[in-house]
C-alpha positions in Angstrom: 159.2 -23.1 146.3 155.9 -23.4 148.3 152.5 -23.3 146.6 149.2 -23.6 148.2 147.4 -26.6 146.7 144.5 -27.2 149.1 141.1 -25.8 148.9 140.1 -23.5 151.8 136.8 -25.1 152.4 136.8 -28.9 153.2 134.1 -31.1 151.8 133.1 -28.7 148.9 133.0 -30.0 145.4 134.8 -28.1 142.9 134.0 -27.7 139.3 136.6 -28.7 136.6 137.0 -25.1 135.8 137.9 -24.1 139.4 140.4 -26.9 139.5 141.9 -25.7 136.2 142.0 -22.1 137.7 143.9 -23.4 140.7 146.2 -25.4 138.4 147.1 -22.6 136.1 148.0 -20.4 139.1 150.3 -23.1 140.4 151.8 -23.6 136.8 152.3 -19.9 136.7 154.3 -20.0 139.9 156.2 -23.0 138.8 157.2 -21.2 135.5 158.4 -18.1 137.2 160.4 -20.0 139.7 161.9 -21.9 136.8 163.1 -18.7 135.2 164.4 -17.5 138.5 166.3 -20.8 139.0 168.0 -20.3 135.6 169.0 -16.7 136.5 170.4 -17.8 139.9 172.4 -20.4 137.8 173.8 -17.4 135.8 171.8 -17.8 132.7 171.0 -14.2 131.6 167.7 -12.6 130.6 167.8 -9.2 129.3 164.4 -7.9 130.2 161.0 -8.8 131.6 159.7 -9.6 128.2 162.7 -11.9 127.6 161.7 -13.5 131.0 158.0 -13.9 129.8 159.3 -15.7 126.5 161.1 -18.3 128.9 158.0 -18.6 131.2 156.0 -19.3 128.0 158.1 -22.5 127.3 157.8 -23.5 131.0 154.0 -23.0 130.9 153.7 -25.0 127.7 155.8 -27.9 129.1 154.0 -27.9 132.6 150.5 -27.7 131.0 151.6 -30.7 128.9 152.7 -32.6 131.9 149.5 -31.8 133.7 147.5 -33.3 130.9 149.5 -36.4 131.1 149.1 -36.6 134.9 145.4 -35.9 134.9 144.1 -37.7 131.9 142.8 -40.6 133.8 140.9 -38.4 136.1 138.4 -37.0 133.4 136.1 -38.2 130.8 136.7 -36.9 127.3 134.3 -33.9 127.9 135.7 -32.8 131.2 139.2 -33.2 129.9 138.4 -30.8 127.1 136.8 -28.3 129.6 139.9 -28.7 132.0 142.5 -28.2 129.3 140.7 -25.3 127.8 140.1 -23.6 131.1 143.7 -24.2 132.1 145.1 -22.8 128.8 142.9 -19.8 129.0 143.9 -19.0 132.7 147.6 -19.4 131.9 147.2 -17.2 128.8 145.5 -14.6 131.1 148.4 -14.8 133.5 150.9 -14.1 130.7 148.8 -11.4 129.0 148.4 -9.4 132.2 152.3 -9.6 132.7 153.0 -8.7 129.0 150.4 -5.8 129.3 152.4 -4.6 132.5 155.8 -4.9 130.5 154.9 -3.8 127.0 151.6 -2.1 127.1 148.2 -2.7 125.8 147.7 -5.4 123.2 146.3 -8.8 122.4 148.8 -11.4 123.7 146.7 -14.4 124.5 146.5 -15.8 120.9 150.1 -15.8 120.5 150.4 -18.0 123.7 147.6 -20.2 122.6 149.3 -20.7 119.2 152.7 -21.7 120.9 150.8 -24.0 123.5 148.9 -25.8 120.5 152.4 -26.3 118.6 154.1 -27.5 122.0 151.2 -29.7 122.7 151.6 -31.4 119.5 155.3 -31.5 119.8 155.4 -33.0 123.2 152.7 -35.6 122.2 155.2 -37.3 119.9 157.4 -38.2 123.1 156.9 -40.9 125.7 155.7 -40.3 129.1 155.0 -42.9 131.8 153.7 -42.4 135.4 156.7 -44.4 136.8 159.4 -42.5 134.8 157.7 -39.2 133.8 158.7 -37.6 130.6 161.4 -39.8 128.7 164.7 -38.3 127.6 163.5 -37.0 124.2 160.7 -34.8 125.7 163.1 -33.4 128.3 165.6 -32.7 125.7 163.2 -31.0 123.4 162.0 -28.9 126.4 165.7 -27.9 127.1 166.2 -26.9 123.4 163.0 -24.7 123.4 164.3 -23.0 126.5 167.7 -22.5 125.0 166.1 -20.9 122.0 164.1 -18.5 124.2 167.1 -17.6 126.2 169.2 -16.9 123.1 172.7 -17.8 121.8 174.9 -16.5 124.7 173.2 -19.0 127.0 173.1 -21.9 124.6 176.1 -24.0 126.1 174.6 -25.4 129.2 170.9 -24.5 129.3 169.5 -27.7 128.1 171.5 -29.7 130.6 170.2 -27.4 133.3 166.7 -27.9 132.3 166.9 -31.7 131.9 168.7 -32.5 135.0 167.5 -29.9 137.4 164.3 -28.0 136.2 162.1 -31.0 134.9 162.5 -33.0 138.2 161.4 -29.7 140.0 158.6 -29.1 137.8 157.5 -32.7 138.2 157.9 -32.7 142.0 155.5 -29.5 142.3 153.0 -30.7 140.0 152.7 -34.2 141.4 152.4 -32.8 144.9 149.9 -30.1 144.1 147.4 -31.8 141.9 146.1 -34.7 143.9 145.2 -32.3 146.7 143.0 -30.2 144.3 140.8 -33.2 143.5 140.0 -33.7 147.1 
């Protein structure tokens, strides 16, 4: 998967909100690629809405990882602005897609509620710059994806997520984010 992670104009300073918007788009691409990867490994989704439920879990995990990776780049005020804008932009991407699939409605708050819960859940697990998310966090993410995919996919999803999808997510995030701060 290729994502653009460089700004078009060199030597231009970007706001925290602009960076968050760019990261949100990259995380959306990562999440959709993750679902496609699962489907290519014969894990079944039944509908676009089902895919978007799985994408929600990928986004929540990716947003949390992004927070862990970028935390040293911001003071507390900037971090709040960054994370708020990141959550809002990701919610907007999801809402736009849900409106296309389901129809008119307010879908952002449901995503924000899920995101807030996952941020609290993932905060309980260790993460280091050297190792990334520790086993418990990866396992929890695998369980959330398994739950979103449903019973018939439950046998090997968690292993696929932990062994294949998490390293893929980390590779893309770690490659993209530093370029956006230049």
